[in-house]
DRENLUM-371815 format. One line per 4 residues: number of its first residue (from 1); their letters; for each residue y, x, z of N, C-alpha, C, CB. Coordinates in steps of 0.001 Angstrom, whole numbers. Each point is the difference from the previous one (the first is absolute). Glycine has a CB too. Example, Ala and Ser with C-alpha at 12.3 -4.5 7.8 and 13.67 -1.06 7.14 Angstrom:
2
1) as) -5690:13190:7800:1190:-890:0:1200:900:0:-1173:-1892:1246 | 2223:1542:-1966:1190:820:60:1090:-770:730:-628:1184:-2145
END
This chain:
319
1) mikv) 112617:92138:70670:-504:-95:1331:-167:1033:997:-886:-1484:-1094 | 1094:1767:1916:-595:1566:1139:-938:-285:17:1312:712:1577 | -2400:526:-1709:-1235:426:528:-45:-527:1450:-111:2085:-1544 | -933:-2454:2020:142:596:1612:-1725:67:256:2765:-1406:1127
5) dlit) -3072:2207:-4:-1454:1106:-62:90:-634:1483:-30:2859:-1840 | -1361:-3070:2577:-780:262:1173:-254:1284:114:-912:-1951:-53 | 827:2493:1239:-714:1390:113:-362:-731:1592:1489:2554:-1793 | -3090:-2882:1736:-412:-177:1534:-997:1102:171:300:-2649:241
9) gflg) -886:2466:663:-1406:668:1139:690:6:1328:-1349:1916:-1672 | 686:-1701:2147:-212:-203:2086:343:824:290:-1685:-932:678 | 2174:1028:655:653:534:688:-953:1473:-73:1225:-2321:1361 | 516:3367:-1364:-743:749:-534:-261:1261:-529:142:-1665:81
13) agkt) -331:855:-1471:-1018:470:-1148:730:728:-1519:-1632:-2245:1056 | 3106:2150:-131:866:1117:-695:853:-869:-1206:-1959:2238:469 | 2526:-3601:-716:1063:-196:-984:1075:435:-364:-760:-1171:395 | 898:1530:684:1794:1139:-299:-294:780:-46:1579:-456:913
17) tfii) -2613:1586:-699:243:416:-852:-530:-248:-1919:367:1154:2565 | -1265:-1462:-2564:-434:-896:-1523:1967:-23:-259:-3161:-2286:566 | 4068:1260:39:764:-494:-741:1026:981:-26:-717:-2223:350 | 493:3163:258:1312:1222:-817:-690:590:-884:1460:789:1842
21) qyak) -2972:-829:-2283:-214:839:-1154:382:-899:-1492:-2045:1418:1569 | 1261:-2834:-684:285:-1002:-1827:1836:-74:-13:-2738:-2408:41 | 3378:2192:718:1081:-366:-78:298:1213:-997:423:-1462:2320 | -680:3134:-1642:779:1048:-729:-81:-2:-1800:-534:1451:2408
25) ylls) -776:-1614:-2525:-674:-378:-1212:1314:-1059:-936:-2949:122:1459 | 2702:-1616:-399:1288:-515:-652:1026:58:-62:-809:-726:77 | 1420:1999:742:1265:-294:-736:-385:1278:-648:1970:-1494:1456 | -2549:2335:-1662:-109:1278:-1623:384:-1280:-1049:-2647:2269:490
29) qgmr) 2101:-3037:-450:-133:-1221:-1400:1482:-574:323:-3056:-994:-194 | 3256:1877:723:1525:-1014:-636:593:-1297:1438:-1378:-74:-3378 | 281:-210:3987:599:-1553:34:312:127:1572:-1565:-1619:-2075 | 2518:783:2346:920:-660:1314:-813:-709:870:1984:-371:-1286
33) iaii) -2334:980:3135:-1416:-403:107:564:-474:992:-1875:1355:-944 | 1848:-2679:1868:-34:-185:1940:-1664:42:181:2479:-2048:643 | -2086:2039:967:-1135:52:604:47:-594:1236:-471:1778:-1170 | -225:-3583:1331:288:-571:1164:-1072:255:828:1367:-1583:-927
37) endf) -1728:2309:1895:-976:253:1381:621:-1049:817:-546:2725:31 | -816:-3816:163:-358:-956:849:-1142:30:930:1024:-960:-1592 | -70:2264:3085:-960:263:496:-333:-267:1508:277:1308:-1841 | -1013:-963:1947:-614:-700:1572:17:817:1026:-1541:-1275:-973
41) gain) 3252:463:1555:578:357:1019:1490:-203:-226:-1894:1478:549 | 2046:-1135:385:1914:209:272:440:1384:-497:129:-1390:2411 | -842:2492:-1956:410:839:-377:-3:814:-806:22:-583:1223 | 325:741:-2904:-950:819:-996:168:1305:-90:-85:-1693:-1229
45) vdrl) -953:2918:1126:97:1022:364:215:861:-1607:-1416:-610:2602 | 435:-452:-3454:-385:588:-1441:1680:190:-807:-2924:-1552:-193 | 3555:627:380:1204:237:-808:447:999:118:482:-1697:-2 | -196:2414:1812:63:1738:-404:-384:499:-669:69:333:1208
49) ilqq) -1482:-860:-1822:-1028:1428:-310:690:-464:-1878:-3292:277:2423 | 3338:-1472:-2738:311:-335:-1705:1747:676:352:-1913:-3030:-1047 | 2454:2627:1684:1758:821:84:-377:1299:-277:1384:-1270:1986 | -2145:2649:-1506:37:730:-52:-847:587:-1291:795:-437:2331
53) afgd) -1740:-210:-3099:-663:-57:-1099:741:-132:-1513:-1553:-889:1783 | 2931:233:-1143:284:-250:-1377:1316:475:-81:-1474:-1916:-388 | 2178:2623:1693:1532:1037:134:931:-1012:-650:-877:2800:-389 | 1513:-2059:-653:1313:-361:-734:-279:-1434:-564:681:2556:-704
57) dfdd) -1527:-3113:258:-925:-1084:-728:227:-708:617:-1566:712:-838 | 1068:-1189:2284:195:-756:1070:561:-789:-47:-241:1140:837 | 646:-2485:-512:1420:-1383:-719:553:123:-1083:879:-310:1808 | -1210:1695:-2811:496:408:-1416:-1030:-1044:-870:801:2943:479
61) avql) -2026:-2621:-1189:-597:71:-1041:-1375:-823:1926:1360:2812:-3216 | -1158:-2742:3568:-1571:-198:929:1330:-966:895:-2523:2914:187 | 2180:-4285:362:577:-245:799:-1204:-958:1103:2471:404:-1739 | -2299:-236:2831:-720:-240:1135:519:-591:999:-957:1536:-574
65) emvi) -41:-2818:550:137:-991:934:-986:-860:1025:1474:145:-1688 | -1209:-593:2536:-950:-306:1169:-249:-1324:404:673:1920:729 | -1469:-2716:-877:-577:-1108:914:-1131:84:895:793:-1063:-1618 | -307:788:2991:-801:-226:1243:-1131:-805:-215:1900:192:1265
69) ggnd) -3508:352:-869:-784:-1070:-268:-278:-327:1528:-1021:638:-2530 | -335:-738:3142:-780:-211:840:-493:-1439:439:967:2055:394 | -552:-3086:490:-1201:-585:671:257:-1014:-1208:-269:484:3039 | 1974:-1322:-2940:1425:-1171:-372:-269:54:-1147:2017:262:1417
73) ldch) -3529:-535:-2611:-96:265:-1254:857:-1026:-1333:-2329:1030:1266 | 2652:-2427:-630:1083:-417:-370:1080:868:-192:-816:-1685:896 | 1714:1789:501:1095:1090:329:-242:1001:-1984:-459:297:4036 | -518:1063:-3658:489:1072:-727:-204:-425:-1526:-541:1783:1944
77) rrrl) 100:-3379:-2032:-217:-60:-1562:1317:-703:-268:-2783:-185:-339 | 3789:-911:1106:1260:132:-429:975:1887:-42:-318:-3046:1131 | -148:3551:-699:1006:1316:271:-365:840:-1285:15:149:2906 | -1612:173:-3287:-574:280:-1113:913:-713:-1505:-2441:161:1775
81) ktkl) 2038:-1252:-1498:1157:-833:-1038:1175:288:-663:-659:-1180:1195 | 1148:1203:147:1407:623:-355:-47:999:-126:1032:-1073:828 | -1156:2193:-1061:135:1211:219:102:-207:-2123:-1553:1185:3307 | 175:-1575:-3444:-75:-37:-1477:719:-987:-794:-1983:846:443
85) itmg) 2590:-1761:309:718:-440:-740:1621:342:-207:-1888:-1390:458 | 1871:3162:194:1222:395:313:-90:641:-916:505:-129:2066 | -2091:920:-2453:-186:1303:-1144:-22:-660:-1271:-1478:1634:1397 | 1339:-2651:-1551:131:-765:-1238:1063:-217:-679:-1419:-816:800
89) megy) 2582:1182:300:1470:-86:-462:608:1692:-472:377:-2414:1946 | -1068:2684:-1239:59:1775:-258:-187:736:-861:-459:-68:1399 | -495:-896:-2338:169:1157:-1760:-735:1028:-8:2277:-171:-392 | -3947:-397:1683:-560:1512:-278:-1166:-304:-1153:412:1139:2746
93) dyvl) -1335:-58:-3160:-1079:244:-933:-770:-358:926:510:1691:-1622 | -1261:-1712:2861:-998:-1:-158:-11:-190:2162:-568:1551:-3309 | -275:-1955:3970:-104:18:877:-1258:19:1273:1882:-585:-1451 | -2138:1195:2419:-1055:147:-70:305:-140:1767:-923:1374:-2702
97) veps) -372:-2479:2913:-42:-452:1490:-1025:106:1164:1157:-1282:-1220 | -735:1789:2106:-1193:882:785:133:-913:947:23:2626:-447 | -1179:-3393:805:148:-944:1585:-1072:899:991:360:-2997:-1138 | -502:2549:2058:-543:757:1542:-1443:-337:-631:1939:-546:2591
101) gifd) -2631:1678:-1802:-1650:-73:65:-620:-1604:43:77:2449:1486 | 964:-3139:-975:-750:-1252:443:820:-676:-487:-1160:330:1895 | 325:-1006:-3305:827:-1040:-455:-720:-961:-734:1769:1435:-26 | -1480:-2591:-1312:-1133:-789:-370:670:777:-1265:-925:-2625:1533
105) veef) 721:2753:-1907:184:-209:-2374:51:-1104:-149:-1482:1528:-1231 | 979:-2357:1866:120:-1358:-1287:1894:-789:940:-4185:-1041:-735 | 4521:1901:1289:1833:-11:404:332:391:-961:446:495:2129 | -556:-61:-2467:1093:1327:-1793:-213:-1078:-925:-892:3226:-115
109) fdll) -339:-3625:-338:-105:-1061:-1119:279:-1169:617:-1633:1055:-1342 | 1924:-1538:1970:531:-1521:410:1804:1022:-200:-2546:-1947:2455 | 2537:2462:-1900:1258:229:-15:1379:-87:-824:-1521:857:1013 | 502:214:-2098:517:129:-1758:339:-874:-508:-1163:1225:-505
113) yeep) 105:-2641:586:141:-836:-776:933:-1397:258:-2114:1235:-498 | 2928:-784:2192:999:-800:-284:1429:7:-136:-1569:-624:718 | 2098:-330:-740:1653:244:-604:936:472:931:-204:-1815:-1454 | 916:2908:605:550:479:-830:-852:1143:-535:2029:-905:957
117) ldrw) -3194:1134:-199:-248:1620:-254:-859:-60:-910:315:1010:2077 | -1246:-2336:-2638:-318:57:-894:965:-278:-1566:-1864:-331:1923 | 3016:761:-2106:656:160:-1248:884:1118:367:-142:-2414:-931 | -475:3282:1837:69:1211:-544:-373:1018:646:1393:-789:-1000
121) yqig) -2824:671:1463:-1165:1401:-382:-1042:-521:-421:483:1544:1636 | -878:-876:-1671:-2078:25:-749:-673:1273:656:423:-859:-2969 | -1251:335:3252:-910:312:952:-612:754:-819:-141:-1759:1513 | -89:3358:-1150:241:999:-1007:-2177:530:678:4197:934:-275
125) nvis) -3698:-10:1382:-1909:89:280:55:-141:1555:-1064:2007:-2084 | -219:-1696:2107:-459:280:1957:-854:775:-34:165:-2018:1097 | 475:2229:-543:-1484:2042:1059:206:263:1013:-118:1759:-1431 | -1065:-1947:1768:-760:549:1421:145:1131:157:-1542:-1241:19
129) ivda) 1923:1861:807:-342:1357:621:-1197:-54:1354:2739:690:-776 | -3943:-115:347:-1176:112:566:-71:1241:1253:-886:-1014:-2455 | 481:1226:3209:399:1470:654:-1686:98:-208:2608:89:2160 | -3057:1432:-2935:-968:145:-202:-923:475:642:982:-179:-1293
133) kaer) 137:685:3022:-1264:584:650:353:-868:1478:-429:2892:-1389 | 701:-4396:900:414:-741:2024:-1589:-622:-579:3667:-1199:1206 | -3361:1041:312:-1955:-453:728:-1:-1438:-535:-359:1347:2876 | -656:-1634:-2927:-779:-1118:-311:-529:-866:1210:-572:1343:-1994
137) dlsk) 933:-1270:2843:-329:-1048:720:651:-842:99:-897:995:814 | 2298:-1601:-1226:1318:-730:837:-976:-1709:351:2937:1472:-1793 | -2078:-1465:2583:-34:-1456:-289:-439:-1106:-1004:1321:931:1033 | -1812:-2236:-188:154:-1019:-1644:1668:-243:-173:-2614:-1786:300
141) esey) 2904:1890:752:1469:-740:-559:865:416:-1025:80:-465:1990 | -44:2288:-1406:341:1208:-1010:-613:-131:-712:560:1389:928 | -2309:-1366:-1135:-874:73:-1587:1115:-1106:-814:-3273:300:868 | 3148:-1238:-475:342:-1108:-389:1544:28:-857:-1624:-852:2101
145) ilas) 2737:1879:-1230:1133:161:-1044:199:1202:-654:1007:-1450:1189 | -2354:2339:-814:363:708:-1515:-564:-519:-1377:48:1989:1383 | -1489:-2477:-957:-625:-324:-1081:1044:-1615:-774:-2835:1366:1363 | 3241:-1821:-892:1111:-919:-473:750:366:-689:-56:-845:1431
149) qlak) 503:2301:-1615:1200:897:-499:-739:421:-881:1484:692:1755 | -3510:-44:-1854:-87:561:-1207:-68:-1800:-1170:-1595:3081:1230 | 1229:-4260:-946:-178:-592:-375:1122:-255:-1318:-1431:-326:2231 | 2952:471:-1997:1073:114:-613:693:1273:-935:-65:-1561:1842
153) agki) -1178:2769:-1695:500:256:-492:93:1211:-1704:234:-1251:2684 | 317:1439:-3389:-307:452:-1029:-730:1850:-39:2050:-2163:-663 | -1587:2621:1825:-672:1261:-39:-80:256:1339:732:848:-2126 | -1749:-22:2924:-193:-119:1218:233:1858:97:-1793:-2754:350
157) vlsk) 2689:3647:211:-53:1118:254:-297:1050:1231:1074:-989:-1592 | -2215:1593:1249:-208:381:1281:1253:1815:285:-3340:-1610:-211 | 3540:1677:1621:985:251:460:-1067:816:972:2128:-1959:-611 | -1617:3898:854:-535:355:436:-1307:403:-298:1546:-846:851
161) stgi) -1652:845:-2209:-889:155:-642:-834:1246:-117:1236:-1580:-755 | -646:3089:1187:119:674:102:-1344:916:269:2190:-1126:235 | -3067:1699:-1096:-1450:647:500:-1414:-1464:387:1928:2538:1459 | -1277:-3660:-2214:-555:-1198:28:-1136:348:-1097:2196:-1590:800
165) skee) -3039:1171:-946:-1109:167:-1082:-259:-1666:-1277:-1406:1999:2454 | 345:-1915:-3387:-158:-281:-512:-791:-1470:283:644:2367:-719 | -1588:-1936:2573:-842:-59:439:91:-1394:1088:-299:2671:-741 | 1475:-1799:1069:927:-138:814:1123:-1375:498:-592:2303:-957
169) taei) 1135:-2051:-1256:780:-1166:-185:-1047:-1247:21:1906:1363:-1416 | -2691:-1185:815:-1064:-1055:-251:-421:-877:800:-576:1310:-1089 | 201:-539:3077:-309:-726:711:1311:-865:400:-2006:1536:498 | 3010:-985:-659:1552:-421:431:112:-855:-614:1074:1662:446
173) vkyl) -1502:-1825:-1522:41:-1830:-1088:-653:-922:321:103:788:-1832 | -1186:-265:2105:-1142:-1183:465:24:-187:1306:-1536:492:-1606 | 2771:81:2212:275:-922:1128:964:-749:130:-908:1244:840 | 2074:-723:-1821:822:-1220:-517:-525:-1584:-627:1244:2206:-459
177) nqcl) -2175:-1599:-521:-904:-1309:-389:-548:-587:688:-328:647:-1390 | -315:-170:3046:-711:-1385:940:1480:-615:842:-3028:1321:685 | 4104:-196:-873:1251:-1207:642:226:-907:-716:1204:1319:965 | -1441:-1036:-1990:489:-1252:-1258:-910:-1121:298:640:1598:-2156
181) adig) -1784:-839:2048:-1217:-1469:-24:250:-471:1173:-2087:719:-1273 | 2471:140:2824:9:-844:1372:836:-1639:-131:93:2715:1384 | 1582:-2518:-2289:285:-553:477:-79:-1245:-1039:964:1755:1639 | -2143:-1226:-3001:9:-1522:-713:290:130:-1350:809:-1178:1932
185) ckrv) -499:2616:-2154:1091:388:-1145:-699:431:-1198:1714:784:1627 | -2289:-777:-2834:-1115:357:-870:73:965:-635:-390:-1734:-159 | 1828:2605:567:519:1142:-1017:-1310:653:952:3333:132:-974 | -3297:1218:-332:-874:523:-229:814:2011:140:-1440:-2839:-1616
189) lidk) 1617:3596:2138:1277:617:-519:-1415:743:-1212:2694:534:2633 | -1941:717:-3826:-589:733:-946:532:1367:97:-359:-1950:-1382 | -107:2758:676:718:1369:-298:1007:-217:44:-1147:918:-1132 | 1897:-1034:-129:1289:-356:-401:1147:-1106:1180:-1539:348:-2637
193) dvla) 909:-1226:3380:1223:-290:1062:576:1033:1091:-1017:-2179:-245 | 600:3229:357:32:955:952:-231:1241:-155:-400:-1495:932 | 2021:1892:-739:435:1379:-627:-351:1239:1842:2721:-1465:-2597 | -3259:2389:2202:-69:934:816:472:1141:-108:-1368:-1007:327
197) rewe) 1619:1460:-888:1741:1293:178:528:527:491:491:-521:-520 | -580:2578:1068:909:126:984:1343:-578:-570:-1264:2033:1034 | 2191:-2619:18:1578:-525:-525:611:781:-742:420:-1005:1751 | -752:2583:-1207:906:1028:-701:-169:162:-1502:-60:1197:2103
201) hmta) -1157:-1371:-2403:-471:-119:-1273:-63:-1495:-940:-1214:2024:1132 | 1585:-2573:-886:215:-951:-346:828:244:-1512:-266:-895:2622 | 233:361:-3662:57:-2:-1265:923:-1101:-197:-2200:1021:-451 | 2933:-345:-1017:826:-1212:-539:-908:-1923:-544:1649:2823:-1035
205) edyk) -2349:-1439:797:-760:-1857:-621:-850:-655:1110:-561:753:-2693 | -180:193:4387:317:-548:400:560:-1185:846:-677:1489:-1115 | 2107:-1009:1087:1701:-1175:136:-47:-736:-700:1577:1157:395 | -2319:-1766:-1900:204:-335:-932:-1244:-1494:1:1221:2787:-950
209) nilt) -2221:-1785:1109:-1286:-631:439:600:-1329:1667:-1927:3091:-1102 | 2015:-2343:1700:225:-917:1047:1468:-909:-92:-1530:1789:1403 | 2816:-1813:-2404:793:-700:-579:-484:-1296:-603:1006:2040:-196 | -1581:-1606:-170:-770:-1204:-1268:-1262:-501:909:500:1428:-2781
213) cgyt) -1018:-1142:4082:-417:-605:479:-841:-1929:-547:1792:2259:1288 | -322:-2703:-610:-360:-1201:17:-267:-715:1488:-828:729:-2321 | 230:-1453:2860:-400:-660:952:-1326:-1027:-549:2597:343:1116 | -3536:-888:-503:-796:-1068:248:-106:-1265:657:-517:1631:-351
217) gyey) -353:-1888:-296:308:-1996:449:-1255:349:958:903:-2172:-2617 | -1536:2446:3128:-1095:-330:756:434:-771:1415:-1223:2093:-1175 | 616:-2714:1855:-49:-1029:823:-1218:785:1562:537:-2334:-2691 | -62:1236:3403:-688:1046:1242:206:-1326:1040:886:3203:-491
221) vkqk) -1028:-3502:1317:-431:-902:1224:1439:260:1341:-3352:450:-681 | 4112:-958:427:1293:23:429:-118:365:2253:855:-2276:-2950 | -462:3239:3244:-382:-119:1284:1559:-284:451:-2437:1638:207 | 3013:-1397:1263:1038:-221:624:190:1248:359:-204:-2197:580
225) ived) 1743:3465:-422:-141:1023:402:1299:215:456:-1859:592:-1266 | 1940:625:2616:993:440:648:99:-1202:842:1083:1652:-1651 | -1963:-2562:2644:690:-764:784:-666:365:1495:585:-1901:-2008 | -188:1166:2869:-557:289:1062:93:1696:960:-1348:-2080:-1443
229) geyd) 2433:3041:786:186:1004:488:-1150:979:-827:1114:-1175:2331 | -2240:677:-2666:-577:1038:-774:510:1378:-564:-834:-1954:-343 | 1847:1572:-252:274:1269:-451:1804:45:560:-2199:88:-2446 | 2230:1311:2481:1746:579:445:-83:1018:-50:840:-1210:1393
233) slff) 698:1963:-469:1168:786:-580:94:517:1262:1272:-1242:-1965 | -1278:1980:2706:966:798:936:764:1201:-561:-1543:-666:1717 | 2230:582:-326:1306:1376:-662:-209:495:1825:2718:-1290:-2642 | -2392:2709:2070:443:721:1184:1192:872:-168:-2258:-67:656
237) fhvq) 2706:109:-227:1714:1196:342:403:1054:11:150:-876:948 | 385:1224:-1617:542:1840:1040:-1193:455:412:2312:-508:1377 | -3553:838:-2119:-1143:1197:675:-235:1340:188:-684:-1351:-636 | 916:1781:1094:367:1490:388:-1500:791:268:2574:-769:1278
241) wsla) -2677:917:-2539:-1481:866:420:-684:1169:-1273:-717:-2576:1537 | -10:3788:-935:-414:666:-415:-439:-348:-867:22:812:1353 | -212:245:-2993:-932:-75:-1334:-1381:-748:957:974:2704:-1886 | -1317:-1152:2338:-1201:98:358:-875:-1637:969:1063:3072:-94
245) slke) -20:-3588:1531:-363:-571:578:-83:-1764:-900:815:2176:2059 | 529:-2239:-3593:-66:-1443:-354:-1577:159:-699:3014:-767:-457 | -3189:1478:-391:-1636:416:-870:-786:-777:1088:152:2870:-1240 | -377:-2633:2835:-1041:86:464:-64:-1780:527:15:3093:534
249) iikr) 1227:-3469:-278:8:-1236:838:-42:-797:-1298:1393:511:2441 | -706:-612:-3950:-1:-471:-1225:-2142:-765:163:2710:2440:-1535 | -3375:-1241:1534:-1087:-142:80:-1224:-592:1259:1191:1572:-1621 | -614:-1527:2616:-519:-836:1438:633:-1418:-601:211:2058:2481
253) ifed) 666:-2152:-2524:349:-1696:-857:-272:-822:-1091:1284:660:758 | -2568:47:-1561:-312:-514:-1001:-1478:-449:455:1701:1344:-1630 | -1741:-66:2937:-1709:-27:168:-248:-1396:1430:-474:3535:-721 | 2005:-3467:1722:-380:-615:1171:502:-1766:-698:468:2561:2312
257) ercg) -2001:-3187:-2300:-303:-1702:609:1051:-587:117:-1700:332:1312 | 2202:530:78:758:-1006:131:1553:-578:-238:-1778:543:1097 | 1527:233:-1627:1690:32:-880:-358:-1215:-1021:871:3081:-116 | -1554:-3798:-595:-356:-242:-1145:-750:825:-958:1639:-1108:549
261) nvfr) -1434:336:-1724:-424:909:-1362:1301:81:-799:-2603:-839:-252 | 2957:2428:343:1678:613:-95:-692:361:-1494:1505:1292:2847 | -756:-1560:-3999:-386:-145:-1633:903:1184:-366:-453:-2849:-554 | 1903:2904:1483:404:1603:-296:1775:-501:1036:-1623:1130:-3540
265) ikgy) 1578:1050:3695:1034:42:335:1148:1111:-600:-1412:-1103:1757 | 2790:715:-1710:682:30:-1139:1109:382:1298:-1044:-1822:-2515 | 2312:2993:1530:779:494:1039:1048:1007:-813:-2017:-266:1998 | 2807:331:-1033:335:1956:449:592:756:919:128:-77:-1688
269) lprq) -720:1051:2005:465:926:954:1612:1018:-568:-3092:6:823 | 3640:-306:233:923:1339:-145:-79:1170:499:1133:-1303:-160 | -540:2136:-997:-1166:1502:206:1908:386:-875:-4415:-107:-466 | 5400:689:1781:1139:703:-86:970:-103:-1164:-1329:1283:1279
273) drwl) 1668:-1173:-1843:691:-221:-1361:-1330:-364:-1244:2314:1990:826 | -2974:-2621:-420:-1043:-810:-1226:-1039:-1074:800:-137:2424:-1765 | -717:-3226:822:-818:-574:194:-1344:-46:53:1593:-383:-400 | -2801:-268:609:-1102:-68:193:-1:-1714:-580:-408:2229:2104
277) eina) -939:-2204:-3279:-216:-672:-705:-1071:-670:891:904:1201:-2108 | -1066:-1833:2975:-2000:-525:189:-260:-1326:-437:-457:1206:2247 | -1226:-961:-3210:75:-864:-525:-1789:-661:43:2575:1074:-1293 | -3209:-1255:2021:-813:-135:791:-1146:-747:142:1638:613:495
281) tkqd) -3002:-1094:-1399:-607:-809:316:-1509:342:1103:1396:-875:-2353 | -2412:-338:2337:-1355:1341:952:-630:950:-769:-926:-1659:1468 | 1185:2048:-2480:-527:1292:-1021:933:808:-549:-1668:-1235:-685 | 2546:794:1107:912:1712:-258:1797:-310:960:-1339:671:-3582
285) isik) 2118:403:3470:592:524:603:1292:467:-804:-2064:310:1347 | 2725:-842:-1950:602:622:-1212:2396:160:705:-2981:-1833:-2589 | 2690:3233:2853:1288:657:461:432:956:-981:-567:-247:2326 | 2265:-28:-2348:751:686:-619:712:-432:-373:-976:962:-250
289) psav) 2000:999:-85:2279:-427:139:228:-992:-472:1141:1931:-455 | -549:-2634:1002:683:-970:-1100:2434:315:653:-3528:-2855:-131 | 3982:2214:-648:1090:367:12:739:-932:498:-405:1334:-1510 | 332:-2715:1376:361:-1241:881:-1198:-340:1137:1402:-1036:-2189
293) gqev) -693:860:2870:-1478:-1054:1771:386:-948:461:-741:1657:1349 | 709:-2219:-255:339:-902:674:-973:-299:1280:1137:-687:-2160 | -1047:892:3504:-382:-20:825:-1005:-312:972:1471:202:-971 | -2219:-841:150:-902:-938:86:-1376:-25:-705:1995:-934:395
297) fivi) -3140:294:408:-1132:-63:46:-525:-1170:-592:217:1362:1690 | -1289:-1988:-2408:-242:-1325:-242:-1390:436:20:2050:-1226:-1303 | -2762:-129:2184:-1435:148:-20:-213:-1454:-779:-571:1675:2422 | -212:-1679:-3802:-472:-1218:-36:-1834:-384:-26:2568:-69:-1177
301) genl) -3063:-740:1026:-688:-607:263:-804:-1403:435:908:1867:-242 | -1762:-1498:627:-979:-1513:1042:-97:-412:1226:-1238:416:-1148 | 1383:-1362:1405:-29:-60:1473:110:298:1102:-480:-382:-863 | 1823:1466:152:567:1490:888:394:-668:1638:1482:1539:-2582
305) deha) -1407:-1062:3169:137:72:1689:725:995:529:-1996:-821:194 | 3307:743:-416:1445:622:-16:-334:892:1373:1842:-2174:-1251 | -2379:1354:2424:298:527:905:-1279:1161:181:1582:-2196:829 | -2530:2099:-1119:-444:1724:-727:191:475:8:-337:169:-740
309) iary) 951:-459:-1060:451:1044:-689:1455:869:373:-1411:-1428:-1622 | 2110:42:2390:1612:994:1076:-577:1074:656:1512:-2068:943 | -2534:2208:-547:-639:349:1233:-404:2160:-602:-1414:-3645:906 | 1195:3108:-2099:-583:1772:-855:2129:440:-6:-3397:-735:-2824
313) wenr) 3744:26:2593:1758:349:-426:404:393:1097:697:-1631:-1611 | -542:842:2712:460:230:1030:-403:1264:803:231:-2272:-259 | -1703:2312:703:-38:807:495:-164:1817:-562:-558:-2400:1184 | 742:2173:-2738:-284:1609:-733:1492:652:-353:-2512:-786:-1378
317) keq) 3069:-553:1892:1766:20:-605:682:2033:500:674:-3876:971 | -84:4265:-2169:556:1393:937:1073:382:-206:-1712:855:102 | 2412:-1274:1015:1665:646:-250:498:949:-412:161:-767:1227
END
């Protein structure tokens, strides 16, 4: 049977970056893998990131498929099932499913137990990526999503953990346990559940532990999520800014309460014969060169005000 792992994590936690490292480890073990991105929004910038990361292996040893997520849960569930059926007939050794940061983990388990998927797939591991530097004042709805992902995870991997002390890691785990308690989950995370290591220093042993972490059966009080427009993604095309203007405006959008609760801004800025890949959260703005790109910026968040955000993009546009 084909092993399938679920890689969860709240918006901007670093799921795609982790998947690149994890998939490269699987490739080094001689596995042929597929990645399914169940993205929140109609445009998938992360596909370009993965395409650049795997180079010649892309579409050969690594196959990538995209399923658009969003508010219509039944629709994207059917699309995800269709993709998994296709993958099941392709002879892959491993399938990695990266949902959006707005995702009900129970959906994954329910789906894999349906025919014909239950005859082709075996659930391997549920891995939850948590931003070690993320704010701890999420709304109750967002804390629910975070905690529901933690409840089933066999391993919690802290991203952006460079410079994080053991004491700070303990505080993060304390916060995560409080989130679990708040949704009626009896799980209490302990040291072995959490991997806090700079990803560039992760060892083969670390990946072996992740590869065998499995998942848990903890229950929690269910809530409905992703309805009434609480979470959304907005798209802005052909942005022509200086880099200095870009960083300043991104910072202001995060700070402006009129824009809503913005979780993540990602996209590409064209620069002569190359691109700059932008990936921003409230805590950090990552800017790095990229060989591929697309002239779009995506703003993802909670209760977004499109007009308030659009004013920033329109007023500071540079020709």
